C-alpha positions as CSV (number, residue, x, y, z in Angstrom):
1,M,-1.8,-22.7,-33.9
2,K,1.9,-23.5,-34.1
3,L,5.0,-21.9,-32.5
4,H,6.2,-20.4,-35.8
5,T,2.9,-18.6,-36.3
6,L,2.8,-16.8,-32.9
7,K,3.0,-13.0,-33.0
8,P,2.5,-10.4,-30.3
9,A,-0.8,-8.6,-30.2
10,E,-1.4,-5.8,-32.7
11,G,0.0,-2.5,-31.3
12,S,1.6,-4.0,-28.3
13,V,5.2,-3.9,-29.7
14,K,6.5,-0.4,-30.4
15,S,9.9,0.5,-31.9
16,R,12.1,2.8,-29.9
17,K,12.7,6.5,-30.8
18,R,15.9,6.7,-32.9
19,I,17.2,10.2,-32.3
20,G,20.2,11.9,-33.9
21,R,19.8,10.1,-37.2
22,G,19.7,13.2,-39.5
23,T,17.1,15.8,-40.3
24,G,15.0,13.5,-42.5
25,S,14.1,11.4,-39.5
26,G,12.3,14.3,-37.8
27,R,14.5,13.8,-34.7
28,G,17.8,15.1,-36.0
29,G,19.5,18.4,-35.4
30,T,19.0,19.0,-31.7
31,S,17.9,15.4,-31.2
32,T,14.8,16.4,-29.1
33,R,16.9,18.3,-26.6
34,G,15.9,21.9,-27.6
35,H,18.4,24.7,-28.0
36,K,21.2,25.6,-25.5
37,G,21.0,25.2,-21.7
38,A,22.3,22.6,-19.4
39,K,19.8,19.9,-20.5
40,S,21.0,20.1,-24.1
41,R,24.6,19.2,-23.2
42,S,26.0,15.7,-22.9
43,G,26.9,14.6,-19.3
44,Y,24.0,16.7,-17.9
45,K,23.1,15.7,-14.3
46,T,21.3,17.6,-11.5
47,K,21.5,17.2,-7.8
48,L,18.5,15.6,-6.1
49,G,15.9,18.3,-5.3
50,F,17.5,20.9,-7.6
51,E,14.9,23.4,-8.8
52,G,16.8,25.4,-11.4
53,G,18.4,27.9,-9.0
54,Q,15.1,28.5,-7.1
55,M,15.3,27.8,-3.4
56,P,14.6,24.1,-3.0
57,L,11.5,23.0,-1.1
58,Q,13.6,21.2,1.5
59,R,15.3,24.5,2.3
60,R,12.2,26.7,2.1
61,V,10.2,24.7,4.7
62,P,10.9,25.5,8.3
63,K,12.7,22.9,10.4
64,F,11.5,22.0,13.9
65,G,11.6,19.3,16.5
66,F,14.3,17.1,17.8
67,K,14.6,13.3,18.4
68,S,17.2,12.3,21.0
69,L,19.4,9.4,20.0
70,N,19.7,8.4,23.6
71,K,16.1,8.4,24.7
72,V,14.3,5.0,24.9
73,Y,10.9,5.2,23.3
74,S,8.6,2.6,24.8
75,K,5.6,0.9,23.4
76,P,2.5,1.6,25.6
77,I,0.2,-1.3,26.5
78,N,-2.9,-0.5,28.5
79,L,-4.6,-2.7,31.1
80,S,-7.7,-2.8,28.9
81,T,-5.6,-4.5,26.2
82,L,-4.2,-7.0,28.7
83,Q,-7.7,-7.8,30.0
84,E,-8.9,-8.3,26.4
85,L,-6.0,-10.6,25.7
86,A,-6.5,-12.6,28.9
87,S,-10.2,-13.2,28.3
88,Q,-9.9,-14.0,24.6
89,F,-7.1,-16.6,25.0
90,N,-7.7,-17.7,28.7
91,L,-4.3,-16.5,29.9
92,D,-3.1,-16.1,33.5
93,T,0.4,-15.0,32.6
94,I,1.3,-12.3,30.1
95,S,4.9,-12.0,29.2
96,F,6.9,-10.1,26.6
97,D,6.9,-13.2,24.4
98,T,3.1,-13.5,24.7
99,L,2.7,-9.9,23.4
100,I,5.1,-10.6,20.5
101,E,3.2,-13.9,19.7
102,H,-0.1,-12.0,19.5
103,G,1.3,-9.2,17.3
104,L,1.0,-6.4,19.8
105,V,4.8,-5.6,19.9
106,S,7.9,-6.5,18.0
107,K,11.1,-8.0,19.4
108,K,12.9,-4.6,19.5
109,D,10.2,-2.8,21.4
110,V,10.4,-1.7,25.0
111,V,7.0,-2.3,26.6
112,K,5.5,-0.1,29.3
113,V,2.2,-1.1,30.9
114,L,-0.1,1.8,31.5
115,G,-3.2,2.0,33.8
116,R,-6.0,2.9,31.4
117,G,-8.9,0.5,31.5
118,E,-10.4,-2.1,33.9
119,L,-8.6,-5.2,34.9
120,T,-10.7,-8.1,36.3
121,A,-8.5,-11.1,35.7
122,K,-5.7,-12.2,38.0
123,L,-2.6,-11.9,35.9
124,N,1.1,-12.3,36.2
125,V,2.5,-9.5,33.9
126,S,6.1,-9.3,32.8
127,A,7.2,-6.1,31.0
128,H,10.1,-3.6,30.9
129,S,8.3,-0.9,32.9
130,F,5.0,-0.1,34.6
131,S,3.1,3.0,35.6
132,A,2.2,3.4,39.2
133,S,-1.5,3.1,38.4
134,A,-0.9,-0.1,36.4
135,V,1.0,-1.7,39.3
136,E,-1.7,-0.7,41.7
137,A,-4.5,-2.1,39.5
138,I,-2.7,-5.4,38.8
139,E,-1.9,-6.0,42.5
140,K,-5.4,-5.0,43.6
141,V,-6.9,-7.9,41.6
142,G,-4.3,-10.3,43.1
143,G,-1.8,-10.4,40.2
144,T,1.9,-9.9,40.2
145,V,4.2,-7.5,38.4
146,N,7.6,-8.6,37.0
147,K,10.1,-6.2,35.5
148,I,12.2,-7.6,32.8
């Protein structure tokens, strides 16, 4: 085998459709665009979501809900998750950086610790906010709560 003998595989290379090259080509006349209508004209363009005059789907479907731009949406972390983390990695302090390191939250998240689950380890927990039940459970075991 030499470089000058190389060829692409049989049937893998296809020549493009040459339209508008006379009636003898089979693609002359209307040049595969059909007769009349907007799509047959040059410079034809539709708006995104245009359905030929029919009411578009985005306008047919009812709108509902509202998301405030000012509300701070926090990422919930339960006590059961903290206990799991502490026992798995032998931790006595859990900070925001620890949660980021273990992939539970991202840097932009606001963390709120919630009181679901059992906590047996004595932990020093740092987060943006805590529920009352979470604070009670952490302090009951002898841990401390630090708000960031």
